[in-house]
C-alpha positions as CSV (number, residue, x, y, z in Angstrom):
1,M,24.5,79.5,57.4
2,A,22.3,76.7,55.9
3,K,23.5,73.2,55.2
4,A,26.4,73.3,52.7
5,L,25.3,72.4,49.2
6,D,26.8,69.9,46.8
7,L,28.9,71.6,44.1
8,L,27.0,70.0,41.2
9,Q,23.7,71.1,42.8
10,A,25.1,74.6,43.3
11,R,26.1,74.8,39.6
12,D,22.6,73.6,38.6
13,R,21.0,76.3,40.7
14,V,23.2,79.0,39.3
15,L,22.4,78.0,35.7
16,A,18.7,77.6,36.5
17,A,18.6,81.2,37.8
18,A,20.5,82.6,34.8
19,A,18.9,84.1,31.7
20,V,20.5,85.4,28.5
21,L,21.0,89.2,28.6
22,S,18.8,91.0,26.1
23,G,21.2,93.6,24.8
24,T,23.2,93.3,21.5
25,E,25.7,95.5,19.7
26,L,27.3,95.7,16.3
27,V,31.1,95.6,16.4
28,P,33.7,95.5,13.6
29,L,35.0,92.1,12.7
30,S,38.4,93.2,14.2
31,A,36.8,93.6,17.6
32,A,34.6,90.5,17.5
33,R,37.1,87.9,18.9
34,G,36.0,86.7,22.4
35,R,32.4,87.8,21.9
36,A,29.3,85.7,21.7
37,L,27.2,85.9,18.5
38,A,23.8,87.4,18.9
39,A,22.2,85.6,15.9
40,D,22.8,82.6,13.6
41,V,25.3,83.2,10.8
42,R,24.1,81.7,7.6
43,T,25.7,81.1,4.2
44,T,24.4,83.4,1.5
45,G,24.9,80.7,-1.2
46,P,26.4,77.3,-1.7
47,W,30.0,76.8,-0.8
48,P,32.1,76.3,-2.8
49,A,30.3,78.6,-5.2
50,T,31.7,76.7,-8.1
51,D,33.5,73.4,-8.7
52,R,37.1,74.0,-7.6
53,S,40.3,72.0,-7.8
54,A,41.6,70.4,-4.6
55,M,45.1,69.8,-6.1
56,D,47.7,71.3,-8.5
57,G,47.5,69.1,-11.6
58,F,45.5,68.7,-14.8
59,A,41.8,68.9,-15.3
60,L,40.3,66.6,-17.9
61,A,37.2,64.6,-18.8
62,T,37.5,60.9,-17.9
63,A,35.4,60.0,-21.0
64,G,38.2,61.3,-23.1
65,A,41.1,60.0,-21.0
66,G,40.1,56.5,-20.3
67,S,40.6,54.9,-17.0
68,T,44.1,53.4,-17.4
69,A,47.6,54.8,-17.1
70,G,49.5,55.8,-20.2
71,V,47.1,58.1,-22.0
72,E,48.5,61.4,-23.3
73,L,46.4,64.5,-23.7
74,P,47.2,67.9,-25.4
75,V,47.4,70.8,-22.9
76,V,45.1,73.5,-24.3
77,G,45.3,76.1,-21.5
78,E,45.2,76.6,-17.7
79,S,42.9,77.6,-14.9
80,L,44.5,79.7,-12.1
81,A,42.9,80.7,-8.8
82,G,42.4,84.2,-10.0
83,R,42.0,83.5,-13.8
84,P,39.7,80.7,-14.9
85,F,39.9,78.8,-18.2
86,D,37.6,80.7,-20.6
87,R,35.7,77.9,-22.4
88,E,34.3,74.4,-22.0
89,L,36.9,71.6,-22.0
90,R,36.4,69.2,-24.8
91,P,36.8,65.4,-24.6
92,G,40.4,64.4,-25.2
93,E,41.8,67.8,-23.9
94,A,43.6,68.7,-20.6
95,I,44.4,72.0,-18.9
96,R,46.8,72.8,-16.2
97,I,44.9,73.7,-13.0
98,M,46.0,75.1,-9.6
99,T,44.6,74.4,-6.1
100,G,41.4,76.5,-5.6
101,A,41.0,77.3,-9.3
102,V,37.6,76.9,-11.0
103,V,37.1,73.5,-12.7
104,P,35.8,74.3,-16.2
105,A,32.6,72.9,-17.7
106,G,33.3,69.6,-19.5
107,A,36.0,68.5,-16.9
108,D,35.1,66.0,-14.2
109,T,38.4,65.0,-12.7
110,V,41.7,66.6,-11.6
111,V,44.8,64.4,-11.8
112,P,47.6,65.5,-9.4
113,V,50.7,66.7,-11.2
114,E,52.7,64.0,-9.4
115,Q,50.7,61.4,-11.4
116,T,51.6,63.0,-14.8
117,S,54.7,63.7,-16.8
118,G,54.8,67.2,-15.3
119,F,53.6,70.7,-16.0
120,C,56.2,71.8,-18.6
121,V,54.8,69.8,-21.4
122,A,52.6,70.4,-24.5
123,A,50.9,67.1,-23.9
124,A,50.3,65.6,-20.4
125,R,50.9,61.9,-20.0
126,I,48.9,60.3,-17.2
127,V,51.0,57.7,-15.4
128,A,48.4,56.4,-13.0
129,A,44.8,55.2,-13.3
130,V,42.2,58.0,-13.5
131,R,39.3,58.0,-11.1
132,A,36.3,60.0,-12.2
133,G,35.4,62.9,-9.9
134,A,38.7,62.8,-8.0
135,N,40.2,65.9,-6.4
136,I,37.3,68.3,-7.1
137,R,35.5,70.3,-4.4
138,R,32.0,70.2,-5.8
139,L,29.7,73.2,-5.8
140,G,27.8,73.2,-2.4
141,S,29.7,70.2,-1.1
142,E,30.9,71.9,2.0
143,C,27.8,74.1,2.8
144,A,24.4,74.4,1.3
145,A,22.8,77.8,0.6
146,D,21.2,79.4,3.7
147,A,22.9,76.9,6.1
148,V,23.6,77.8,9.7
149,V,27.4,77.7,10.0
150,L,27.7,79.6,13.3
151,P,24.7,79.3,15.7
152,A,23.8,82.2,18.0
153,G,25.8,82.0,21.2
154,S,28.9,80.8,19.5
155,L,32.2,82.2,20.9
156,V,34.1,84.1,18.2
157,R,37.6,82.7,18.1
158,A,40.2,82.9,15.3
159,A,38.5,80.2,13.3
160,E,35.1,81.9,13.5
161,V,36.7,85.2,12.4
162,G,37.9,83.4,9.3
163,V,34.4,82.1,8.6
164,L,32.8,85.5,9.1
165,A,35.4,87.0,6.7
166,V,34.7,84.4,4.1
167,L,31.0,85.3,4.3
168,G,31.6,89.0,4.0
169,H,30.8,90.1,7.6
170,A,32.8,93.3,8.1
171,A,30.7,93.9,11.2
172,V,29.2,91.3,13.5
173,R,26.2,91.5,15.9
174,V,27.2,90.1,19.3
175,R,25.7,89.9,22.7
176,C,26.5,92.6,25.1
177,R,29.1,91.8,27.7
178,P,27.8,91.0,31.2
179,R,28.7,94.0,33.4
180,V,30.4,92.5,36.5
181,G,31.0,94.7,39.5
182,I,33.7,93.5,42.0
183,V,33.7,94.6,45.6
184,A,36.5,93.5,47.9
185,T,36.0,93.8,51.7
186,G,38.1,93.9,54.8
187,D,39.9,96.5,57.0
188,E,43.1,94.5,56.5
189,V,43.1,95.1,52.7
190,V,45.4,97.8,51.2
191,P,46.1,98.9,47.6
192,I,48.6,96.8,45.6
193,D,51.1,99.7,45.5
194,A,51.1,100.0,49.3
195,V,53.6,98.4,51.6
196,P,51.4,96.3,53.9
197,L,52.0,96.1,57.7
198,P,52.2,92.6,59.2
199,H,48.5,92.5,59.8
200,Q,47.6,93.7,56.3
201,V,47.5,92.2,52.8
202,R,47.5,93.8,49.3
203,E,44.2,93.8,47.5
204,S,45.0,91.2,44.9
205,N,41.8,89.2,44.5
206,S,39.8,91.8,42.6
207,W,42.6,92.1,40.0
208,A,42.7,88.3,39.5
209,L,38.9,88.2,39.3
210,A,38.7,91.0,36.8
211,A,41.1,89.1,34.6
212,Q,38.9,86.0,34.9
213,V,35.8,88.0,34.0
214,E,37.5,89.3,30.8
215,E,38.6,85.7,29.9
216,C,34.9,84.8,30.1
217,G,33.7,87.6,27.9
218,G,32.5,89.9,30.7
219,A,33.2,93.5,31.3
220,P,34.6,93.9,34.9
221,T,34.6,97.0,37.1
222,R,36.6,97.0,40.3
223,L,34.5,99.1,42.6
224,G,37.0,99.3,45.5
225,V,37.4,97.9,49.0
226,A,34.5,98.1,51.5
227,P,35.6,98.3,55.2
228,D,34.1,96.1,57.8
229,E,31.5,98.8,58.6
230,A,27.8,98.4,57.8
231,G,27.2,101.9,56.3
232,A,30.1,102.0,53.9
233,L,29.6,98.4,52.9
234,R,25.9,99.0,52.2
235,A,26.7,102.0,50.0
236,L,29.2,100.1,47.9
237,L,27.0,97.1,47.5
238,Q,24.1,99.3,46.5
239,R,26.2,100.9,43.8
240,G,27.3,97.5,42.5
241,L,23.7,96.3,42.3
242,A,22.7,99.4,40.4
243,D,25.5,99.5,37.9
244,S,26.1,95.7,37.2
245,D,24.4,92.7,35.8
246,V,26.5,90.5,38.2
247,L,27.9,91.6,41.5
248,V,30.8,89.6,42.9
249,T,31.9,90.2,46.5
250,I,35.2,89.0,48.1
251,G,35.2,88.1,51.7
252,G,32.8,88.9,54.6
253,I,30.5,86.0,54.0
254,S,31.5,83.5,56.7
255,K,30.3,83.4,60.4
256,G,32.6,86.0,61.9
257,T,31.3,89.0,63.9
258,H,32.4,91.3,61.0
259,D,31.2,89.1,58.2
260,L,28.4,91.5,57.1
261,V,28.0,91.0,53.4
262,H,25.2,88.4,53.2
263,G,23.1,90.2,55.8
264,T,23.5,93.5,54.0
265,L,22.6,91.9,50.7
266,Q,19.4,90.6,52.2
267,E,18.6,94.1,53.4
268,L,19.0,95.3,49.9
269,G,16.4,92.8,48.6
270,V,18.8,90.1,47.3
271,R,17.1,86.6,47.6
272,T,19.5,83.9,48.9
273,E,19.6,80.9,46.6
274,F,22.3,79.1,48.6
275,H,24.9,79.9,51.2
276,G,27.6,77.4,51.8
277,L,29.3,74.8,49.6
278,D,30.5,71.3,50.4
279,L,33.8,72.2,48.8
280,K,37.4,72.8,49.8
281,P,38.3,75.6,49.2
282,G,35.1,77.7,49.0
283,K,32.8,76.5,51.9
284,P,31.2,79.9,52.7
285,T,30.3,80.8,49.1
286,Y,27.0,82.7,48.7
287,F,24.7,83.0,45.6
288,G,21.6,85.2,45.4
289,V,19.4,87.0,42.8
290,V,17.3,90.2,42.9
291,D,14.7,91.3,40.4
292,G,14.5,95.0,40.0
293,A,11.4,97.2,39.5
294,D,12.3,97.4,35.8
295,G,12.1,93.6,35.6
296,R,15.8,93.1,35.1
297,R,17.4,90.4,37.1
298,K,20.7,90.8,38.9
299,W,22.9,88.0,40.1
300,V,25.1,88.2,43.2
301,V,28.0,85.8,44.1
302,G,29.8,86.1,47.4
303,L,33.2,84.6,47.2
304,P,35.5,83.7,50.1
305,G,38.4,86.1,50.9
306,N,41.2,83.6,50.5
307,P,42.9,84.0,47.1
308,A,42.8,80.3,46.1
309,A,39.2,79.9,47.3
310,S,38.0,83.1,45.5
311,F,39.7,82.1,42.2
312,T,38.6,78.5,42.3
313,V,34.9,79.2,43.0
314,F,34.9,81.8,40.3
315,D,36.0,79.1,37.8
316,L,33.5,76.5,39.0
317,L,30.4,78.7,39.4
318,V,30.8,82.3,38.1
319,R,32.3,81.2,34.8
320,P,29.3,79.1,33.8
321,L,27.0,81.9,34.9
322,L,28.7,84.4,32.7
323,F,28.6,82.0,29.8
324,A,24.9,81.4,30.3
325,L,24.2,85.2,30.4
326,Q,25.9,85.5,26.9
327,G,23.9,82.5,25.5
328,R,27.1,80.5,25.4
329,D,27.3,76.8,26.2
330,A,28.3,76.5,29.9
331,G,30.3,73.4,29.0
332,A,30.4,69.9,30.2
333,W,30.7,69.7,34.0
334,S,33.9,67.6,33.8
335,A,36.0,65.2,31.8
336,Q,37.9,62.2,32.8
337,A,41.7,62.3,33.0
338,V,44.4,60.2,34.5
339,A,45.8,61.5,37.8
340,G,49.4,62.5,37.9
341,G,51.7,64.6,40.1
342,V,51.7,64.6,43.9
343,P,48.9,63.0,46.0
344,W,46.7,65.3,48.0
345,Q,45.7,65.1,51.6
346,P,42.2,63.5,52.1
347,N,39.3,65.6,53.3
348,S,35.7,65.0,54.2
349,R,34.7,67.7,51.7
350,L,34.9,67.6,47.9
351,Q,38.3,69.1,46.9
352,A,39.0,71.2,43.9
353,I,42.8,70.8,43.3
354,P,44.7,72.9,40.8
355,A,46.0,70.7,38.0
356,R,47.6,71.0,34.6
357,L,46.3,68.8,31.7
358,R,48.9,67.2,29.4
359,L,49.2,64.2,27.1
360,D,51.5,61.4,28.2
361,G,53.6,59.2,25.9
362,E,50.6,56.9,25.3
363,G,48.3,59.8,24.2
364,R,46.3,59.8,27.5
365,A,45.1,63.0,29.1
366,V,47.0,63.3,32.4
367,A,45.9,65.9,35.0
368,S,49.0,66.6,37.1
369,L,48.0,67.8,40.6
370,S,49.8,70.7,42.2
371,A,51.3,70.3,45.7
372,P,49.0,70.6,48.8
373,S,48.7,74.2,50.0
374,P,46.3,76.3,52.2
375,S,43.5,78.3,50.5
376,G,45.3,81.5,51.5
377,D,48.2,80.7,49.2
378,P,47.9,82.5,45.9
379,F,51.0,81.0,44.3
380,R,49.7,77.4,43.7
381,L,47.1,78.7,41.2
382,V,49.8,79.3,38.6
383,D,50.5,75.5,38.6
384,G,47.1,74.7,37.0
385,D,45.0,75.4,34.0
386,G,42.0,73.7,35.7
387,Y,41.0,71.5,38.6
388,V,40.8,67.9,39.6
389,L,37.7,67.2,41.7
390,V,38.5,64.7,44.5
391,A,35.9,63.3,46.8
392,G,36.3,61.0,49.8
393,Q,39.0,60.3,52.4
394,Q,41.5,58.7,50.0
395,P,43.7,60.8,47.7
396,P,43.7,59.8,44.0
397,A,46.4,57.2,43.2
398,A,48.7,57.9,40.3
399,G,47.1,56.5,37.2
400,A,43.5,56.6,38.6
401,L,40.7,58.2,36.6
402,V,39.7,61.6,38.0
403,R,37.2,64.4,37.1
404,Y,38.9,67.4,35.5
405,V,37.3,70.8,35.1
406,G,38.9,73.5,32.9
407,G,39.7,77.0,34.2
408,S,38.5,80.5,33.0
409,A,40.6,80.5,29.8
410,G,39.8,76.9,29.1
411,A,42.3,74.1,29.3
412,G,44.0,73.0,26.2
413,L,46.4,70.2,25.4
414,P,49.7,71.1,23.9
């Protein structure tokens, strides 16, 4: 194994090797959430398409109302959201108008009902000074015609679904999901519905990784467990390379006599980009690429077999890779937060510590660290929605500024 690589350098190498996948597909709007847009989405015209009221109240012309309180205007009709006033408003007139309704020609101001004598009157008395142009959403004031409102690569969330619906997109062209093959390894690994013997473990890692892949917009396939035997391992890796855009392996990449994965990958033509991270957990991590005869590139990530290490390295390196393949922004490397929770044990390597991000009483983002635990412990992962990156021999003191990286689903404040 070569010299362990700095985590930030490893991420840069992963992203430098990535390329946006070429395939796209048209999906119904109902199936677009969680996908990446394949093309810019533009407005078909100005928005709003007409002048619209931003308040419930009265529409009038300031030239006919004056600018001081006390004026009284006859109410000659109304404009509702689904039924506009049918003529131009004349100076000295007012109409009742509801939020979202079309402001008629001739009117230049909407006075909120709270600043009048009320709706149930034949003549509206204005009880506050009138400001010309107030409370009107002007035609084109929010978006010009042919403006890009959602650039290619945008993740379609609930808000984007709303924008697409407003613009009339019943179907949406999105990038194809990266196909991610997952291969677990090890003679000690048994199915999750089996009762393991003392020397065995249930095959949990591929289930967690498949869920992480889905959270990142990928399409996972669990290919099974390869035994610590060269022939069977080679066959399963070969299948994964043929059927996937990204092949993720679990275990078998360290220095043991039965750690055969990286050597087998090299035999299959995978070019090693790096092997080894200066990170705890995740030191033996492997990354390679292979360019097929058809010109299509495949990416291979070898993850450690311990659950915490496998899960953590996925979030730090595989997640940005999957984003890049979809043309999505891989995100900022880290954000600052205040350290909270229990102190961690110092280590010579950079540590990625599960942490949960919350706001304290002063409005500061506090990353509460989980309790120290070995990398074989799968239970500490539920204590975090991301990781605090700690370097050096001294654990972070409570209140110190630390680097925080969100997890697969993205960390959100409550």
